[in-house]
N, C-alpha and C positions, 0 to 999 in steps of 0.2 A: 549555585545553591543560595546565595544572597544577591538581591537586587534592590535598586532604588524605584520606589513607585511614589508618583506624585498625587497628593491627595489634597482636598480642601475641605474645610470645616469651620464652623462657627465656634469660637472657644470662648467661654464664659469665665471671666476673672472674678473670683469672690472677693468682697471688700477686705479680708484678713491678708490677701496676696498683694494688695496696693504698694505695700512696703517694697517690695521685691522690683528688680528692674523689669520693665515691660517683656523683653526677650525671654527672660527666666521665668516670668510667670506663664507666659504663653508656652513655653517648652515643657514646663511641669505638669501644666494641663493636658498637652497632647500625649505625653508620655503615661499618665495617669490613665487617660482614655483608651490608647491605642496599644501600648505594650504589652506582649504576650496574649495577644488578640488574634483571632483569624477572621480575615476579611473575606467573604465568599468569593471564589474564583481569583483571588489575587494572593493570599498566602498568609503566613503567621507573621505578625509584625513583631519586629524585635526592639527597635528603639528610632527615636527621631535623628534624622541625619542632617538636615537644615530646614530652615524657613525661608521661604521664596519671596513673600510678599503677606503684608498685612495691612487691614483698614485702620482707619481711625476708630478708637474705643468708643462706644456709645453706652453709657450708663442707663439701665433700665429703670424705670420707676417702681417702687415697690420693694424689690431685695436689694437693689444698688450694685448688682453684677455688671461687669463691664463686659460688654459684647464685642467681639473683635472677629472678623472674617480673615482666615489665614490659609494660605496655600504652602505646602511644606513637601518634604521628601522624606517617607518612611525607609529603613533598612528592612526588608521583607525575605524571610525564608521560604523559598519554592524552588526545589531543585527542577531542573529541565530534564525532558525525557531522555533516557539513555545515560544521565550523568551516574557518575559511581561515587557512592558516599560510604563512610566508614560509620559503624555503629555496633553496639553491643547486643547481644542476644539476651532478651528479656525473659522470655518463656517459651515453652513449645507445646504443641498439641498434634494430634493427628491431621488437623487441618493446614499445620504450617508453623512458621516461626515467627515470633514478634520480635522485632528489634528495634533499639531507640539510640539516638544521638544524646549529648549531653543535654538538651533541651527541648527535643521533640519525641514523643513517646508512640507515635501512631504510624508505624511502618511494619508492613505485613508482607511476609514471603509466604505464598500459598505453596503446597506441596507439588503442585504442576511445574513449580518454578525452581525446583530444587535439582542436583544432577541426576542423570540416570543411574541407578543402583542406592539410590537413597531409600532409606527404611527406617519408620518411626518404632523405636524399641518401647512399648509401653510400660515394661518392668521398670525402666531407669527413666523414662519420661523426656528421652533425647531422640533427637535424630541423628543417623549413622550413614556415612557415605561408604559403600563397598567398592573399593576399585583396586585392581590389580592384586587381588588377596589381602589386602589391608583394609582395616575399619578406621575411619576418620570420624571424630565424634563432633558434633555441633554442641559443645558444652555451653551451659548458662552463663553469662557475663563475659563470654569470649569475643574479642574483637573481630568484626566480619566486613567484608567488603560486599555491598549491595549494589546492583543497577537498578535505577529508578524505570519501572515499565508503564506505569499509570497513576492517575489521582483519582481520588474519590471526594466528592463534595457534597455534604448534607446541609440543607438549609436549615438553621436553627429557628423554627418558629416559636413564638412565645408560648409558653405553658403556664397554667395555673399552677402554685405551689404544691397544692394538694395532689395534682395529677402527677408531678414529679416524685413524690414521695411513695406513690403506689407503684409507680414502674420500676421494674427490676434494673439494676444497673448493665445488665447484659443487652438489654433493648435500648439503652441510650447509645446514638450514634454520634462519633466523633465528627466535628465539622469539617476536617481535612485529615484525610489518610492517604498515605502513598504505600503504593503497591510495588515490590521489589522482586529482584530475580538474583539466584545464585546458580545459575545453571551452565556457566561457562568457565573454562580456566582463568584463575586468577582471581575469582570471587569465592567468597565463604570466609571461612576462618582464615586470618592473615597468616598465622603461623604455619599454615600448610605451604605456602607460597614464599616465604620470606628467606628459605636457605636456598 
């Protein structure tokens, strides 16, 4: 689910950060730039793990920033295929169930990946799994186990601010989305299987 990824970048340290230790100033700049950001085909950056190499800082003329080339490792969230993760149900539609971990909200389980006998109850807005004469509900905010089956990556090309305001929120694509499954025993709501 979490892995270390080696990256390299040019870090610019502002003059007001010169009072900090060099390592602390570099760390703060890297976390400010990368933490909680998706890097295409790599994953969601969580935090800096360590700095493996830095160059000498060169002060640029004009703005007084110190430019430092840095190689570092980041903790990245990117579950591997077939990994089982725990999440909570956010919302449900006829297309499937949206679930989220404490820090990642773009996990979707399509209706084709729900167990046989699962039906959407439009009146209550929930999915129900009917098995052996019992009705098991996928209640919102319930803890579930989901198996990762694929990933979707959407390159976020820059857009003009006015174009973003006119675009409906439903058309904005997440840069990184996980597609999951709950169609085998042991997956789905954890309370079904804990006993």
